[in-house]
C-alpha positions in Angstrom: -10.6 -23.7 -114.7 -11.7 -20.1 -114.5 -11.2 -18.0 -117.6 -9.8 -14.5 -117.4 -13.2 -12.9 -118.3 -14.9 -15.0 -115.6 -12.4 -13.9 -113.0 -12.9 -10.2 -114.0 -16.7 -10.7 -113.9 -16.5 -12.3 -110.5 -14.2 -9.5 -109.2 -16.7 -6.9 -110.4 -19.6 -8.8 -108.8 -17.7 -8.8 -105.5 -16.6 -5.1 -105.8 -19.8 -3.5 -106.8 -21.8 -4.2 -103.6 -18.8 -2.9 -101.5 -18.5 0.2 -103.6 -22.3 0.8 -103.5 -22.3 0.7 -99.7 -19.7 3.4 -99.6 -21.5 5.7 -102.0 -24.8 7.5 -101.6 -25.8 9.0 -105.0 -28.9 11.0 -105.7 -30.6 11.6 -109.0 -28.6 14.2 -110.9 -25.3 13.5 -109.0 -22.1 13.3 -111.1 -21.0 9.7 -111.5 -17.9 8.8 -109.5 -14.8 7.9 -111.5 -13.8 4.3 -111.8 -11.5 2.2 -113.9 -12.2 -1.2 -115.3 -10.4 -3.4 -117.9 -11.8 -3.4 -121.5 -12.2 -6.5 -123.6 -8.4 -6.5 -124.3 -7.4 -6.0 -120.6 -6.5 -2.3 -121.0 -7.6 0.0 -118.2 -10.4 2.4 -119.1 -11.6 5.2 -116.8 -14.9 6.9 -116.9 -13.1 10.3 -116.6 -11.5 9.6 -120.1 -14.9 10.3 -121.6 -15.8 13.5 -119.7 -16.9 16.1 -122.1 -16.2 13.9 -125.1 -18.8 11.3 -125.3 -22.0 10.1 -123.7 -21.5 6.9 -121.6 -24.2 4.3 -120.9 -23.4 1.7 -118.3 -25.3 -1.6 -118.5 -24.7 -4.4 -116.0 -25.8 -7.9 -117.0 -25.3 -10.0 -113.9 -23.9 -13.4 -114.6 -24.1 -12.9 -118.4 -21.4 -14.5 -120.4 -20.2 -16.5 -117.5 -21.1 -19.9 -118.9 -22.9 -20.9 -115.7 
């Protein structure tokens, strides 16, 4: 049985390569806006932090998947 967090992780793993193919970013470009669920399932958008906080994105492929 797949847990909700595993399903979200799998969806992200599938979505990231597709999104990366559509985007060509250069050093210094503004990050594109995206929305992902937080640990409680609530949607959080990158644009919510614009001008308020610094954001660091870290991707740990297959971390916390139990497999």
